[in-house]
C-alpha positions in Angstrom: 117.7 59.1 -30.7 114.7 61.1 -31.8 113.1 60.8 -35.2 110.8 63.7 -36.2 108.9 63.8 -39.4 108.6 67.4 -40.8 106.8 66.5 -44.0 106.0 63.1 -45.6 104.1 62.9 -48.9 104.5 63.1 -52.6 104.2 66.9 -52.2 107.5 67.0 -50.2 109.6 65.0 -47.7 111.8 66.1 -44.8 112.7 64.4 -41.5 114.9 65.4 -38.6 117.1 63.0 -36.5 119.0 63.9 -33.4 121.0 61.8 -30.9 121.4 64.6 -28.3 124.7 65.7 -29.8 124.1 66.3 -33.5 121.1 67.0 -35.8 120.7 65.4 -39.2 118.2 66.2 -41.9 116.9 63.3 -44.1 115.6 64.6 -47.5 115.1 68.2 -48.6 111.9 68.1 -50.5 110.1 71.1 -49.1 110.8 74.8 -49.7 113.7 76.1 -47.6 111.6 78.8 -46.0 109.1 76.2 -44.8 112.0 74.0 -43.5 113.5 77.0 -41.7 110.2 77.7 -40.0 109.8 74.0 -38.9 113.3 74.1 -37.5 112.8 77.4 -35.6 115.1 79.1 -38.1 118.1 77.0 -37.2 118.7 75.1 -40.5 122.2 76.6 -40.7 123.2 74.6 -37.6 122.3 71.2 -39.1 125.2 68.9 -39.1 124.3 67.5 -42.5 121.6 66.3 -44.9 121.2 62.8 -46.4 119.3 62.4 -49.7 117.8 59.1 -50.8 117.3 59.9 -54.5 117.0 62.8 -56.9 113.2 63.2 -57.2 112.0 66.7 -56.4 109.8 65.7 -53.5 113.0 64.4 -51.8 115.8 66.6 -53.1 114.2 69.6 -54.8 115.3 72.2 -52.3 118.9 71.4 -51.5 120.2 74.7 -52.8 119.0 76.5 -49.7 120.9 74.1 -47.4 124.0 74.3 -49.5 123.8 78.1 -49.5 123.8 78.3 -45.7 126.7 75.8 -45.4 125.0 72.5 -44.7 126.7 69.5 -46.2 124.5 67.4 -48.4 125.3 63.7 -49.0 124.0 61.4 -51.7 125.0 58.3 -53.7 127.2 58.9 -56.7 124.3 58.3 -59.1 122.0 60.6 -57.2 124.7 63.3 -57.0 125.2 63.1 -60.7 121.5 63.2 -61.4 121.1 66.2 -59.2 123.8 68.0 -61.1 124.2 70.5 -58.2 127.6 71.8 -57.2 128.4 71.1 -53.6 126.7 67.7 -53.1 129.0 65.2 -51.5 128.9 61.7 -53.0 129.7 58.8 -50.7 131.1 55.5 -51.8 128.8 52.8 -53.1 130.9 50.0 -54.5 129.6 48.4 -57.6 128.0 45.0 -57.1 127.5 45.5 -53.3 124.2 46.3 -51.7 125.7 48.3 -48.8 128.3 51.1 -48.8 131.0 51.5 -46.2 130.1 53.5 -43.1 130.9 57.2 -43.0 130.6 59.9 -40.3 128.4 62.9 -40.2 129.2 64.7 -36.9 128.4 62.2 -34.1 126.4 59.9 -36.5 127.7 56.8 -38.3 125.8 56.3 -41.6 125.6 53.1 -43.6 123.9 53.5 -47.0 122.1 50.6 -48.6 120.6 50.2 -52.0 116.8 50.4 -52.5 114.5 49.7 -55.4 113.0 52.8 -57.1 112.8 54.4 -60.5 115.8 56.7 -59.9 119.5 56.8 -60.7 120.9 55.2 -57.6 118.4 55.2 -54.7 119.5 54.3 -51.2 118.2 54.0 -47.7 120.2 54.6 -44.5 121.2 52.8 -41.3 122.0 55.6 -38.9 123.9 54.9 -35.6 123.8 57.6 -33.0 126.3 58.5 -30.3 123.6 57.3 -27.8 124.0 53.8 -29.2 120.6 53.7 -30.9 120.0 52.7 -34.5 117.6 54.1 -37.1 116.7 52.4 -40.4 115.3 54.9 -42.9 113.9 53.7 -46.3 111.3 55.5 -48.4 110.3 55.3 -52.1 111.3 51.6 -52.5 109.2 48.8 -53.8 110.6 46.4 -51.2 113.3 45.6 -48.7 115.3 42.5 -48.0 117.8 43.6 -45.4 117.9 42.1 -41.9 119.8 44.8 -40.0 120.4 43.9 -36.3 119.9 46.0 -33.2 117.5 48.5 -34.8 115.8 50.9 -32.3 113.7 52.9 -34.7 112.2 51.9 -38.1 111.1 54.6 -40.5 109.8 52.8 -43.6 107.6 53.5 -46.6 104.0 52.4 -46.5 102.7 54.1 -49.6 99.6 52.4 -50.8 97.1 49.6 -50.5 96.7 47.6 -53.7 93.0 47.1 -53.1 92.4 50.8 -52.8 94.7 51.5 -55.7 92.8 49.1 -57.9 89.5 50.8 -57.1 90.8 54.2 -57.9 89.1 55.1 -61.2 90.6 58.5 -61.5 94.2 57.3 -61.7 95.5 56.2 -65.1 96.6 52.6 -65.4 100.1 53.8 -66.4 100.4 55.6 -63.1 99.1 52.7 -61.2 101.7 50.5 -62.8 104.4 53.0 -61.9 103.3 53.0 -58.3 103.3 49.2 -58.1 106.8 49.0 -59.6 108.4 51.7 -57.4 106.7 52.0 -54.1 106.0 49.9 -51.0 102.6 48.4 -50.6 101.4 48.1 -46.9 100.9 44.3 -47.0 104.4 43.8 -48.4 105.8 46.0 -45.7 104.0 44.0 -43.0 105.4 40.7 -44.4 108.8 42.2 -44.2 108.3 43.4 -40.6 107.1 39.9 -39.6 110.4 38.5 -40.7 112.6 40.8 -38.6 114.1 40.4 -35.2 112.6 43.5 -33.5 113.8 42.7 -30.0 115.4 46.1 -29.5 112.9 48.1 -31.6 110.7 50.6 -29.8 109.2 52.7 -32.6 107.9 52.3 -36.1 107.1 55.2 -38.4 105.0 54.7 -41.6 106.2 57.1 -44.3 105.0 58.6 -47.5 101.3 57.5 -47.4 99.5 58.2 -50.7 96.7 60.7 -50.6 94.7 58.6 -53.1 95.6 55.0 -52.2 96.1 54.7 -48.4 94.1 54.5 -45.2 96.1 55.8 -42.2 94.1 54.0 -39.5 94.1 50.7 -41.3 97.8 51.0 -42.1 98.7 51.6 -38.4 96.4 48.7 -37.4 98.1 46.3 -39.8 101.6 47.4 -38.8 100.7 47.0 -35.1 99.6 43.4 -35.8 102.9 42.8 -37.7 105.2 44.1 -35.0 103.3 43.4 -31.8 102.0 45.6 -29.0 105.4 46.5 -27.5 106.4 48.8 -30.5 104.8 52.2 -30.9 103.5 52.6 -34.5 102.8 56.1 -36.0 102.1 57.4 -39.4 104.1 60.4 -40.5 101.9 63.3 -41.4 101.9 65.2 -44.7 103.1 68.3 -42.9 
């Protein structure tokens, strides 16, 4: 399985996953023309697109995908919030943290609930035909899942609370919103330290804040949390 960030920031998010048989887009938060260029003008051949929540930097450009015949999937709450004809809602049973698996081409997708200021935000466990497993979660204040056999982790590392506290240009109301809806780097590292990462080979840090992050430090902290065997990279703004 290959995970490829196309864009990762509050200005827009899009990521590509392939297992050698199918191609899946995660998020549609960048203009369709820009996405087409990044995909060498093959967006129409995507096997599907998964949306985590309705905010524009993650789902603001689904119309272009739908217009060229790409199926777009979201939780029922997200689909309702998007209010866009053609979005396919998957099942998320009330009172359960994980939805039942569903298929998108050769991928098996298991949605799980995340913690963000949106209608019904989710992350995804994605199983490829090659036997590898990706966990994708962005725009969430934390995670408490212990998903076995993960090969690739792609997780939010939005801000450092120390840097955020020193930011005099950001209003306190916005700082409060960030703290209540996004993942802080030290919280992410604590989560990583509690996982069994025996089969994991790759960790991507997603959605780094322009104003409240430090890429080099974040990678260093994550490397300490997961150990030298796992490759740690920060997804670029794109």
